[in-house]
Backbone as JSON, one array per atom type, in Angstrom:
{
  "sequence": "MTDELAIEAVGLEKSYGAVRVLAGVDLRVSRGSVLALLGPNGAGKTTILQTVAGLLPAISGEITVVGQSPSVRRPYLAARHGLAYVPDSRCLFQSLTVRQNLAIAARRSRSDVDSVFEYLPALKPLSKRDAGLLSGGEQQMLAIARVLRAGPTLLLLDEPSEGLAPVVVQQIQKILRGLKAEGMAMLLVEQNLHFALSLADRHTLLVDGEVKETLTTPEVRARNRELLDHLSV",
  "N": [[0.85, -1.2, 0.0], [0.64, 2.14, -0.93], [1.74, 5.41, 0.2], [-0.17, 7.13, -0.69], [-2.62, 5.94, -0.61], [-5.54, 5.29, 1.24], [-7.22, 3.15, 1.55], [-6.82, -0.09, 0.31], [-8.03, -2.74, -1.35], [-8.23, -6.05, -2.48], [-9.8, -8.49, -4.29], [-11.88, -9.23, -2.43], [-13.85, -11.54, -0.69], [-16.91, -12.7, 0.63], [-19.22, -14.59, 2.49], [-22.39, -15.64, 3.79], [-23.13, -18.46, 5.13], [-24.5, -20.33, 2.59], [-24.95, -18.17, 1.04], [-23.64, -15.86, -1.07], [-22.07, -12.82, -0.52], [-20.1, -10.89, -1.04], [-18.12, -10.77, -3.94], [-15.19, -11.09, -5.05], [-14.31, -8.36, -4.73], [-12.71, -5.36, -5.58], [-11.14, -2.47, -4.35], [-10.06, 0.92, -4.15], [-9.09, 3.69, -2.3], [-7.97, 6.87, -2.36], [-5.93, 8.97, -0.32], [-7.5, 11.8, 1.01], [-9.56, 11.75, -0.8], [-12.9, 10.82, -1.98], [-14.8, 7.93, -2.17], [-17.75, 6.62, -3.41], [-20.04, 4.06, -2.68], [-22.37, 2.57, -4.61], [-25.56, 1.11, -5.19], [-28.32, -1.25, -5.31], [-30.48, -2.25, -2.52], [-29.06, -4.86, -0.58], [-26.83, -5.26, -2.11], [-24.33, -5.48, -1.0], [-23.02, -3.36, 0.12], [-22.91, -2.29, 2.81], [-21.69, -4.46, 4.04], [-19.15, -4.32, 2.92], [-18.22, -1.93, 4.11], [-18.17, -2.75, 6.83], [-16.31, -4.79, 6.69], [-14.01, -3.44, 5.86], [-13.71, -1.86, 8.13], [-12.92, -3.75, 9.92], [-14.74, -5.16, 11.37], [-16.02, -7.34, 10.34], [-14.78, -10.43, 9.16], [-13.14, -11.13, 6.09], [-13.63, -13.82, 3.78], [-11.74, -14.41, 1.88], [-9.1, -12.72, 0.08], [-7.23, -9.62, -0.02], [-6.61, -6.88, 2.09], [-5.76, -3.6, 2.97], [-5.8, -1.08, 5.29], [-5.49, 2.19, 6.3], [-2.77, 1.63, 6.61], [-2.76, -0.86, 7.88], [-3.48, -4.37, 8.16], [-6.58, -6.02, 8.31], [-6.46, -8.67, 9.16], [-4.58, -8.83, 11.09], [-5.17, -6.97, 12.98], [-7.27, -5.14, 15.29], [-10.54, -3.61, 15.5], [-10.41, -1.39, 17.3], [-7.73, -0.76, 17.23], [-7.45, 0.05, 14.6], [-8.94, 2.38, 14.75], [-7.27, 3.93, 16.35], [-5.28, 4.35, 14.53], [-6.42, 6.02, 12.73], [-8.88, 5.44, 11.47], [-12.37, 5.91, 11.22], [-15.77, 5.08, 11.87], [-19.06, 5.58, 10.95], [-21.96, 4.19, 11.53], [-25.16, 3.28, 10.01], [-27.04, 3.1, 12.0], [-26.16, 4.84, 13.89], [-25.65, 4.58, 16.68], [-25.7, 5.97, 19.22], [-25.48, 7.07, 22.67], [-28.36, 7.11, 24.07], [-29.53, 8.11, 26.44], [-27.72, 9.87, 27.42], [-26.3, 13.18, 27.43], [-25.57, 15.44, 24.67], [-22.99, 16.56, 25.05], [-21.95, 14.69, 26.88], [-21.96, 12.36, 25.33], [-19.99, 13.08, 23.5], [-17.86, 13.44, 25.22], [-17.18, 10.91, 26.18], [-16.49, 9.61, 23.95], [-13.93, 9.05, 22.97], [-11.25, 7.71, 24.53], [-8.6, 8.3, 24.2], [-8.53, 10.88, 23.11], [-7.76, 13.33, 20.63], [-8.59, 15.89, 20.64], [-10.48, 18.45, 22.34], [-13.89, 18.6, 23.6], [-15.15, 21.07, 22.98], [-13.74, 21.95, 20.76], [-14.7, 20.34, 18.74], [-17.18, 21.39, 18.28], [-16.61, 23.47, 16.63], [-16.6, 22.42, 14.08], [-19.2, 21.53, 13.9], [-21.26, 23.63, 14.61], [-24.0, 23.8, 15.11], [-24.59, 21.95, 17.04], [-23.69, 22.92, 19.45], [-25.52, 24.64, 21.04], [-27.15, 22.59, 21.83], [-25.88, 21.07, 23.65], [-26.49, 20.2, 26.24], [-28.65, 18.6, 25.97], [-30.36, 15.47, 25.94], [-29.28, 12.78, 23.88], [-31.24, 11.12, 22.85], [-33.39, 12.78, 22.52], [-32.94, 14.34, 20.37], [-33.41, 15.47, 16.97], [-33.53, 13.51, 13.89], [-31.6, 14.51, 12.09], [-29.96, 16.0, 13.81], [-29.01, 13.97, 15.42], [-27.5, 12.58, 13.53], [-25.51, 14.45, 12.98], [-24.31, 14.53, 15.51], [-23.32, 11.92, 15.65], [-21.33, 12.04, 13.69], [-19.75, 14.08, 14.77], [-18.84, 12.83, 17.08], [-17.01, 10.84, 16.21], [-15.1, 12.49, 15.13], [-13.64, 13.44, 17.23], [-11.47, 11.81, 17.65], [-9.72, 12.53, 15.73], [-9.68, 11.47, 12.94], [-8.29, 10.14, 9.84], [-9.47, 8.73, 7.88], [-12.74, 8.18, 6.97], [-15.6, 6.25, 7.34], [-18.82, 6.01, 6.13], [-22.19, 5.19, 6.51], [-24.99, 5.49, 4.75], [-25.47, 8.4, 5.29], [-27.36, 10.4, 4.71], [-29.86, 9.33, 4.97], [-33.31, 9.43, 5.54], [-33.38, 12.1, 6.3], [-34.35, 15.58, 6.41], [-34.35, 17.78, 3.54], [-32.99, 20.27, 4.06], [-31.37, 19.59, 6.19], [-29.82, 17.59, 5.07], [-28.3, 19.17, 3.35], [-26.78, 20.52, 5.25], [-25.25, 18.42, 6.33], [-23.85, 17.69, 4.02], [-22.27, 20.0, 3.68], [-20.64, 19.89, 5.96], [-19.21, 17.48, 5.51], [-17.96, 18.03, 3.07], [-16.24, 20.03, 3.91], [-14.53, 18.57, 5.6], [-13.39, 16.86, 3.72], [-12.0, 18.74, 2.18], [-10.01, 19.34, 3.93], [-8.42, 17.18, 3.72], [-9.32, 14.64, 4.44], [-9.96, 11.22, 3.83], [-12.68, 9.31, 2.48], [-15.04, 6.64, 2.58], [-18.03, 5.99, 1.28], [-21.31, 4.91, 1.72], [-24.27, 5.18, 0.01], [-27.59, 5.75, -0.87], [-28.8, 7.91, -1.97], [-28.32, 9.39, -4.83], [-27.83, 12.02, -5.66], [-26.75, 13.19, -3.38], [-24.39, 11.68, -3.14], [-23.11, 12.49, -5.51], [-22.53, 15.11, -4.86], [-20.35, 14.97, -3.26], [-18.51, 12.8, -3.71], [-15.58, 11.65, -5.52], [-15.23, 9.47, -7.11], [-17.31, 6.66, -8.11], [-18.45, 3.58, -7.24], [-20.22, 1.0, -8.63], [-22.22, -1.5, -7.37], [-23.5, -4.76, -7.74], [-25.23, -7.44, -6.56], [-23.06, -8.12, -4.9], [-20.85, -7.82, -6.53], [-18.46, -5.8, -8.23], [-19.51, -3.77, -10.72], [-18.79, -1.55, -12.27], [-16.63, 1.32, -12.06], [-17.01, 4.73, -11.83], [-16.24, 8.12, -12.73], [-17.26, 11.27, -11.27], [-18.21, 13.12, -13.33], [-18.84, 11.18, -15.3], [-20.89, 9.77, -14.06], [-22.83, 11.78, -13.85], [-23.42, 12.1, -16.53], [-24.8, 9.81, -17.02], [-26.99, 9.93, -15.42], [-29.87, 9.55, -15.29], [-30.16, 6.87, -16.05], [-28.76, 5.53, -13.99], [-30.21, 6.33, -11.74], [-32.63, 5.01, -12.22], [-31.72, 2.4, -12.07], [-30.92, 2.22, -9.4], [-33.26, 2.6, -8.17], [-34.03, 5.01, -6.91]],
  "CA": [[0.0, 0.0, 0.0], [1.43, 3.35, -1.01], [1.35, 6.47, 1.13], [-1.28, 7.88, -1.24], [-3.85, 5.17, -0.48], [-6.09, 5.06, 2.58], [-7.76, 1.79, 1.48], [-6.53, -0.9, -0.87], [-8.63, -4.05, -1.19], [-8.15, -6.85, -3.7], [-10.41, -9.81, -4.28], [-12.61, -9.52, -1.2], [-14.93, -12.51, -0.78], [-17.62, -12.87, 1.88], [-20.47, -15.34, 2.37], [-23.11, -16.05, 4.99], [-23.6, -19.78, 4.75], [-24.44, -20.55, 1.14], [-25.27, -16.91, 0.35], [-22.47, -15.05, -1.38], [-22.35, -11.4, -0.3], [-19.07, -10.17, -1.79], [-17.53, -11.67, -4.92], [-13.99, -10.56, -5.69], [-14.39, -6.9, -4.75], [-11.49, -4.56, -5.55], [-11.4, -1.06, -4.03], [-8.95, 1.79, -3.77], [-9.48, 5.04, -1.9], [-6.79, 7.69, -2.15], [-5.99, 9.92, 0.79], [-8.09, 13.07, 0.63], [-10.61, 11.58, -1.82], [-14.12, 10.16, -1.53], [-15.36, 6.9, -3.04], [-19.12, 6.27, -3.04], [-20.52, 2.74, -3.07], [-23.75, 2.67, -5.07], [-26.18, -0.16, -5.55], [-29.61, -1.51, -4.66], [-30.4, -2.95, -1.24], [-28.57, -6.22, -0.7], [-25.71, -5.34, -3.04], [-23.1, -5.75, -0.27], [-22.35, -2.1, 0.45], [-22.62, -2.22, 4.24], [-20.73, -5.53, 4.33], [-17.83, -3.78, 2.58], [-17.82, -1.01, 5.18], [-17.85, -3.49, 8.05], [-15.08, -5.53, 6.44], [-12.93, -2.44, 5.9], [-13.55, -1.42, 9.52], [-12.41, -4.85, 10.72], [-15.82, -5.73, 12.17], [-16.32, -8.62, 9.72], [-13.63, -10.99, 8.43], [-13.36, -11.6, 4.72], [-13.26, -15.22, 3.57], [-10.48, -14.37, 1.14], [-8.77, -11.4, -0.44], [-6.27, -8.83, 0.73], [-7.06, -5.52, 2.35], [-4.92, -2.78, 3.83], [-6.55, 0.11, 5.67], [-4.63, 3.09, 7.07], [-1.5, 0.99, 6.89], [-2.89, -2.09, 8.65], [-4.29, -5.45, 7.63], [-7.58, -6.49, 9.27], [-6.15, -10.01, 9.67], [-3.66, -8.73, 12.23], [-5.54, -5.82, 13.8], [-8.6, -5.08, 15.86], [-11.15, -2.32, 15.15], [-9.95, -0.28, 18.13], [-6.4, -0.37, 16.76], [-7.67, 0.82, 13.38], [-9.37, 3.72, 15.16], [-6.09, 4.66, 16.81], [-4.47, 4.68, 13.37], [-7.05, 7.03, 11.9], [-10.14, 5.04, 10.85], [-13.6, 6.18, 11.99], [-16.92, 4.47, 11.22], [-20.37, 6.07, 11.37], [-22.95, 3.25, 10.98], [-26.47, 3.89, 9.75], [-27.78, 3.13, 13.26], [-25.56, 5.95, 14.66], [-25.12, 4.0, 17.93], [-25.51, 6.98, 20.25], [-25.97, 6.78, 24.02], [-29.59, 7.9, 24.01], [-29.86, 8.74, 27.72], [-26.66, 10.82, 27.76], [-26.38, 14.44, 26.7], [-24.65, 15.62, 23.55], [-21.63, 16.74, 25.58], [-21.5, 13.44, 27.47], [-21.64, 11.47, 24.22], [-18.7, 13.5, 22.95], [-16.81, 13.32, 26.24], [-16.76, 9.51, 26.35], [-16.33, 9.01, 22.62], [-12.55, 8.61, 22.71], [-10.42, 7.82, 25.72], [-7.32, 8.89, 23.8], [-8.94, 11.93, 22.19], [-6.76, 14.32, 20.23], [-9.19, 17.22, 20.68], [-11.49, 18.54, 23.38], [-15.27, 18.63, 23.11], [-15.49, 22.36, 22.4], [-13.14, 22.09, 19.43], [-15.55, 19.65, 17.79], [-18.29, 22.29, 17.95], [-16.19, 24.35, 15.54], [-17.02, 21.76, 12.85], [-20.65, 21.37, 13.91], [-21.74, 24.63, 15.57], [-25.41, 23.61, 15.44], [-24.69, 21.08, 18.21], [-23.29, 23.58, 20.7], [-26.66, 24.98, 21.91], [-27.84, 21.36, 22.24], [-24.89, 20.28, 24.38], [-27.05, 19.63, 27.48], [-29.85, 17.83, 25.64], [-30.14, 14.04, 25.75], [-29.2, 12.39, 22.47], [-32.51, 10.53, 22.45], [-34.37, 13.83, 22.27], [-32.53, 15.07, 19.18], [-34.0, 15.08, 15.69], [-32.68, 12.61, 13.13], [-30.46, 15.24, 11.56], [-29.08, 16.34, 14.93], [-28.33, 12.73, 15.81], [-26.47, 12.29, 12.54], [-24.39, 15.37, 13.22], [-23.63, 14.08, 16.72], [-22.57, 10.71, 15.32], [-20.13, 12.48, 12.99], [-18.93, 14.83, 15.73], [-18.23, 11.9, 18.04], [-15.82, 10.21, 15.65], [-14.09, 13.52, 14.84], [-12.83, 13.68, 18.43], [-10.24, 11.03, 17.57], [-8.88, 13.04, 14.65], [-9.47, 10.45, 11.91], [-7.86, 10.48, 8.48], [-10.34, 7.95, 7.0], [-14.09, 8.16, 7.52], [-16.55, 5.35, 6.7], [-20.16, 6.53, 6.4], [-23.25, 4.34, 5.99], [-26.25, 6.2, 4.51], [-25.55, 9.59, 6.16], [-28.49, 11.28, 4.4], [-31.1, 8.57, 5.02], [-34.39, 9.88, 6.4], [-33.19, 13.48, 6.76], [-34.97, 16.64, 5.63], [-33.4, 18.36, 2.58], [-32.14, 21.31, 4.64], [-30.38, 18.92, 7.02], [-28.91, 16.94, 4.13], [-27.36, 20.2, 2.9], [-25.84, 20.78, 6.34], [-24.32, 17.28, 6.38], [-22.98, 17.84, 2.85], [-21.3, 21.07, 3.94], [-19.68, 19.38, 6.94], [-18.34, 16.46, 4.89], [-17.1, 18.68, 2.07], [-15.19, 20.71, 4.66], [-13.56, 17.56, 6.04], [-12.67, 16.43, 2.52], [-11.08, 19.81, 1.8], [-8.89, 19.29, 4.87], [-7.59, 16.03, 3.4], [-9.84, 13.37, 4.93], [-10.47, 10.24, 2.87], [-13.98, 8.78, 2.89], [-15.74, 5.58, 1.86], [-19.41, 6.41, 1.51], [-22.45, 4.13, 1.22], [-25.32, 6.18, -0.14], [-28.64, 5.49, -1.85], [-29.16, 9.2, -2.57], [-27.3, 9.64, -5.84], [-27.5, 13.44, -5.68], [-25.85, 13.41, -2.25], [-23.1, 11.1, -3.51], [-22.49, 13.34, -6.53], [-22.07, 16.36, -4.26], [-19.2, 14.73, -2.38], [-17.55, 11.79, -4.14], [-14.77, 11.81, -6.74], [-15.49, 8.27, -7.9], [-18.51, 5.97, -7.69], [-18.39, 2.16, -7.59], [-21.56, 0.4, -8.73], [-22.24, -2.89, -6.92], [-24.71, -5.56, -8.0], [-25.09, -8.8, -6.02], [-21.73, -8.33, -4.33], [-19.8, -7.67, -7.53], [-18.23, -4.46, -8.78], [-19.82, -3.74, -12.14], [-17.95, -0.52, -12.86], [-16.33, 2.48, -11.24], [-17.17, 5.89, -12.68], [-15.97, 9.44, -12.17], [-18.47, 12.07, -11.09], [-18.76, 13.54, -14.63], [-19.43, 10.03, -15.99], [-22.17, 9.49, -13.41], [-23.77, 12.83, -14.24], [-23.83, 11.86, -17.92], [-25.71, 8.65, -17.02], [-27.77, 10.16, -14.21], [-31.2, 8.94, -15.36], [-29.98, 5.41, -16.08], [-28.36, 5.05, -12.67], [-31.33, 6.52, -10.81], [-33.55, 3.92, -12.47], [-31.1, 1.16, -11.59], [-30.89, 2.24, -7.94], [-34.64, 2.78, -7.7], [-34.02, 6.15, -6.01]],
  "C": [[0.87, 1.24, 0.0], [0.92, 4.37, -0.01], [0.13, 7.22, 0.63], [-2.63, 7.18, -1.07], [-4.26, 5.02, 0.98], [-6.68, 3.65, 2.66], [-7.29, 1.13, 0.2], [-7.04, -2.31, -0.59], [-8.62, -4.78, -2.52], [-8.81, -8.2, -3.46], [-11.17, -10.18, -3.02], [-13.78, -10.46, -1.47], [-15.58, -12.65, 0.6], [-18.92, -13.6, 1.62], [-21.07, -15.52, 3.76], [-23.75, -17.39, 4.68], [-23.42, -19.98, 3.25], [-24.68, -19.27, 0.34], [-24.0, -16.1, 0.16], [-22.83, -13.57, -1.3], [-21.36, -10.52, -1.06], [-18.36, -11.16, -2.7], [-16.37, -10.99, -5.63], [-13.96, -9.05, -5.8], [-13.01, -6.27, -4.65], [-11.86, -3.11, -5.28], [-10.1, -0.34, -3.75], [-9.5, 3.17, -3.43], [-8.21, 5.82, -1.6], [-6.99, 8.61, -0.96], [-6.54, 11.26, 0.28], [-9.17, 12.98, -0.43], [-11.8, 10.84, -1.22], [-14.57, 9.17, -2.6], [-16.75, 6.56, -2.53], [-19.43, 4.86, -3.55], [-22.0, 2.85, -3.38], [-24.28, 1.29, -5.4], [-27.48, -0.35, -4.82], [-29.41, -2.17, -3.31], [-29.95, -4.39, -1.46], [-27.38, -6.38, -1.61], [-24.38, -5.63, -2.34], [-22.38, -4.51, 0.21], [-21.95, -2.02, 1.93], [-21.63, -3.3, 4.66], [-19.32, -5.06, 4.0], [-17.35, -2.84, 3.67], [-17.38, -1.76, 6.43], [-16.58, -4.32, 7.9], [-13.87, -4.59, 6.48], [-12.64, -2.01, 7.33], [-12.98, -2.52, 10.41], [-13.47, -5.51, 11.58], [-16.25, -7.09, 11.64], [-15.06, -9.14, 9.03], [-14.03, -11.36, 7.01], [-12.94, -13.06, 4.63], [-11.92, -15.3, 2.85], [-10.3, -12.97, 0.58], [-7.78, -10.7, 0.47], [-6.79, -7.41, 0.89], [-6.08, -4.84, 3.3], [-5.63, -1.46, 4.03], [-5.7, 0.94, 6.62], [-3.38, 2.37, 7.55], [-1.56, -0.31, 7.66], [-3.74, -3.11, 7.91], [-5.3, -5.89, 8.67], [-7.27, -7.86, 9.86], [-5.26, -9.96, 10.89], [-3.99, -7.55, 13.13], [-6.92, -6.01, 14.38], [-9.21, -3.73, 15.52], [-10.65, -1.16, 16.0], [-8.55, 0.17, 17.74], [-6.51, 0.43, 15.47], [-8.09, 2.24, 13.71], [-8.19, 4.55, 15.62], [-5.19, 5.09, 15.66], [-5.19, 5.57, 12.38], [-8.34, 6.65, 11.22], [-11.31, 5.35, 11.79], [-14.79, 5.69, 11.18], [-18.2, 5.03, 11.82], [-21.42, 5.14, 10.76], [-24.29, 3.93, 10.77], [-27.33, 3.95, 11.01], [-27.32, 4.24, 14.21], [-25.01, 5.53, 16.01], [-24.79, 5.04, 18.99], [-25.99, 6.45, 21.6], [-27.19, 7.69, 24.24], [-29.89, 8.66, 25.29], [-28.79, 9.72, 28.2], [-26.8, 12.07, 26.91], [-25.42, 14.44, 25.52], [-23.22, 15.72, 24.05], [-21.1, 15.45, 26.18], [-21.16, 12.41, 26.4], [-20.28, 11.8, 23.64], [-17.58, 13.26, 23.93], [-16.3, 11.89, 26.36], [-16.45, 8.83, 25.02], [-14.95, 8.44, 22.38], [-11.7, 8.81, 23.95], [-9.11, 8.52, 25.41], [-7.56, 10.03, 22.8], [-7.81, 12.9, 21.9], [-7.33, 15.73, 20.24], [-10.2, 17.24, 21.81], [-12.87, 18.69, 22.76], [-15.57, 19.94, 22.4], [-14.89, 22.55, 21.01], [-13.97, 21.4, 18.37], [-16.73, 20.52, 17.37], [-17.91, 23.29, 16.86], [-16.58, 23.76, 14.19], [-18.54, 21.71, 12.76], [-21.26, 22.34, 14.92], [-23.2, 24.47, 15.97], [-25.59, 22.74, 16.68], [-24.42, 21.81, 19.52], [-24.46, 23.99, 21.57], [-27.45, 23.77, 22.39], [-26.98, 20.52, 23.18], [-25.44, 19.62, 25.64], [-28.31, 18.79, 27.23], [-29.5, 16.36, 25.47], [-30.15, 13.69, 24.27], [-30.52, 11.82, 21.97], [-33.59, 11.52, 22.14], [-34.03, 14.66, 21.03], [-33.32, 14.6, 17.96], [-33.04, 14.13, 14.97], [-31.43, 13.29, 12.59], [-29.47, 15.61, 12.64], [-28.33, 15.11, 15.42], [-27.23, 12.36, 14.82], [-25.26, 13.19, 12.72], [-23.61, 14.97, 14.47], [-22.8, 12.83, 16.45], [-21.27, 11.06, 14.59], [-19.19, 13.2, 13.95], [-18.19, 13.89, 16.67], [-16.96, 11.27, 17.48], [-14.72, 11.23, 15.34], [-13.19, 13.77, 16.03], [-11.5, 12.94, 18.37], [-9.32, 11.49, 16.45], [-8.62, 12.06, 13.53], [-8.91, 11.02, 10.61], [-8.69, 9.74, 7.43], [-11.69, 7.8, 7.68], [-14.96, 7.23, 6.69], [-17.95, 5.78, 7.11], [-21.2, 5.65, 5.73], [-24.55, 5.12, 5.95], [-26.4, 7.46, 5.38], [-26.74, 10.49, 5.89], [-29.84, 10.61, 4.59], [-32.1, 9.16, 6.02], [-34.3, 11.33, 6.85], [-33.9, 14.47, 5.83], [-33.93, 17.27, 4.7], [-32.48, 19.41, 3.18], [-31.06, 20.7, 5.52], [-29.36, 18.19, 6.15], [-27.87, 17.94, 3.64], [-26.34, 20.53, 3.99], [-24.8, 19.66, 6.44], [-23.35, 17.35, 5.2], [-21.88, 18.87, 3.12], [-20.23, 20.6, 4.91], [-18.7, 18.41, 6.29], [-17.45, 17.05, 3.82], [-15.96, 19.43, 2.75], [-14.12, 19.75, 5.12], [-12.74, 17.05, 4.86], [-11.63, 17.47, 2.11], [-9.86, 19.84, 2.71], [-8.04, 18.04, 4.68], [-8.1, 14.69, 3.89], [-10.33, 12.49, 3.79], [-11.78, 9.68, 3.39], [-14.41, 7.64, 1.97], [-17.19, 5.71, 2.26], [-20.39, 5.42, 0.91], [-23.64, 5.07, 1.18], [-26.31, 5.78, -1.23], [-29.04, 6.76, -2.6], [-28.05, 9.6, -3.55], [-26.89, 11.11, -5.88], [-26.55, 13.8, -4.54], [-24.45, 12.89, -2.59], [-22.37, 11.97, -4.53], [-21.93, 14.63, -5.94], [-20.76, 16.21, -3.51], [-18.11, 13.86, -2.99], [-16.81, 12.18, -5.41], [-15.03, 10.65, -7.69], [-16.65, 7.5, -7.27], [-18.43, 4.52, -8.18], [-19.79, 1.57, -7.52], [-21.46, -1.09, -8.4], [-23.58, -3.54, -7.27], [-24.43, -6.97, -7.51], [-23.66, -9.1, -5.58], [-20.58, -8.22, -5.3], [-19.69, -6.22, -7.97], [-18.49, -4.51, -10.28], [-18.98, -2.72, -12.88], [-17.7, 0.57, -11.84], [-16.24, 3.7, -12.16], [-16.72, 7.15, -11.96], [-17.29, 10.19, -12.01], [-19.03, 12.58, -12.41], [-19.41, 12.39, -15.39], [-20.79, 9.66, -15.38], [-23.22, 10.52, -13.81], [-24.28, 12.6, -15.66], [-24.82, 10.7, -18.03], [-26.69, 8.73, -15.85], [-29.11, 9.41, -14.22], [-31.1, 7.41, -15.31], [-29.65, 4.87, -14.69], [-29.46, 5.25, -11.63], [-32.36, 5.41, -10.99], [-33.02, 2.61, -11.9], [-31.14, 1.07, -10.07], [-32.27, 2.34, -7.34], [-34.73, 3.89, -6.67], [-34.96, 7.2, -6.56]]
}
């Protein structure tokens, strides 16, 4: 793996019993770039994220993430080396306040809680509110803010725009574009093609666990209608 790559995966295979989920998946994400995984439900997108994060083992294939192989690391070690994962469930402590969620997010934090509010100022006036009382968009921002405390260089995001109002989606876009401009690499799972186009440099289309093609953003825009029909978005 070169210094320019945050993720390099070759030939990833994954099955659950007799059901094949990933079939020879190859991925590369350069540092400071964003790769979007596109595909219908069941295409294997979330499985790829969890495999990259070290939460699921691949049956075969080689993968190197932020300089480490999942076969010899644990997810917490990947986090210490710069990987952060925001699942679609967000996994917040619902009965704790925003500030408490941020305070316990990283024992070895590289930044204090108030510095995170510089990225997400909308959370600051909500700092004393329980996470379970936040709106969906506020919870998504908190989930992103929590992982930022560890100062990641690679961010994995699973459906960050799902179920959010358009105005909130725009806020999330602005936050992620700012992080990208600062050099953060991202692997993004997203059903909202317009959201993916606003952020990603390249887009990998998955069907039944296989990579069908990888397109640049201009190529996706040229085939926008076709891909929207394929994704049923």
